[in-house]
N, C-alpha and C positions, 0 to 999 in steps of 0.2 A: 773651301770654295764658296765664293759669293754668288748667290743666285738671285736674279731680279727678273720677275715676270710682270709685265705691264700690258695694258690694253689701250688702244686708241679707237675711240668711238665704240667701245666695248667694255663691259665690266668683266673682270677676270673672276670667274666663279671658283669655288673650291674644287669642283669637278675638273675644270680646265687646268687649274694649278696642279692637281694631282696627276692628271694625264701627262702634262709636260714633264713633271719631275720623274714619273715612271719611265718615260721615253728617254730621258737624259741619263738614266742609270746605265743604259746600253753604251753610251759614249764613255762614261767613266770606267766601264769595265775594260775598254780598250786602252785608255790613256788616262792615268791617274794624276797627271801634272797640270790639271785645269785650275787656273787661278780665279777667273771671273767669267760668269755666264749672264748674258742679258738677252731675254726673249721678249719680243714685241709682237703682240697679236693685234691685227687691225681689220676693221670692216671698212672697206673703201666705198665711197659714194659715187660709183661709176654707173653709167648707163648700161655698160656691159655686165650682165648679171652672172656670167659664167665664172669669172675669176674675181669675185668680190672679197673673199676671205684671204687674208695675207698673214703669213707668219715669218718673222725674221729672227735670226739668232746671231749674236756677236759673242765669240768665244775667245777669251784671252788665255792662251797656254804659255808655258815657259818657252820664251823665245819667239813667239809669233802671235798674231791676231788673225782669227778666222771669221769670215762673215758669210752667212748663207741666208737666202730668202726663198720662199715658196708661195705660190698663189693657187687657190683652188676654190671651187664652189662651196665645199664643205670645210669648215675650220679644222675639224679633226683629221681630215684627209690632208690638209695643208701641213698640219703638224707632223703627220706620218712622213710625208714627202720631205719635209725639212729635216727630220731626224735621219732619214736615209742618206740625204746629201751630206749632212754633217758627219755622219758615221764614216762615209767614204773619205771625206776630207781629213778627218782626224787620223784615220789609218794611213793615208798618204803622208801626212805630216810626221807621224810616228816613224814611218819607214825612212824619211829623209833625215830625221834626227838620230836614228840609231847608227852606231859606229860599224860601218861595213868593212872596215879595214882591221878589225880586232883580231881575226884569225891570222892574217898576214903578220901583224906585229907580234902576236903570240909565238908563231913559228920562228920568227927572226930572233926573238929573245931566247927561245929554247936552243937554237943553233949557236947563238953567242955563248950561252951558258955551257953547252956541250964542248965547245972549242976551248974554253978557258980552263 
């Protein structure tokens, strides 16, 4: 897995890098076919102070690209919210990818083997 953590108008400190990687472990626990992860942390220069901190994640998994973004007043809260969204999206993607017809095919093969 390739992991890229970058900052825009922000220096990515070792504490931020460690926090993001520890939160990404939860995603990898659900789905281990992650190819590439790009995380962008941004401090926006808006007049609106409430949602200045922004976290974006682009996740390349086998067969699909997932993109999630989150904005919050606190960067750590934005990262938490981002990982929650990403976790839900990865679980949903995993459910779509799984073969839901395996039990039907297995029973059909067993019936065919029993008849032969």
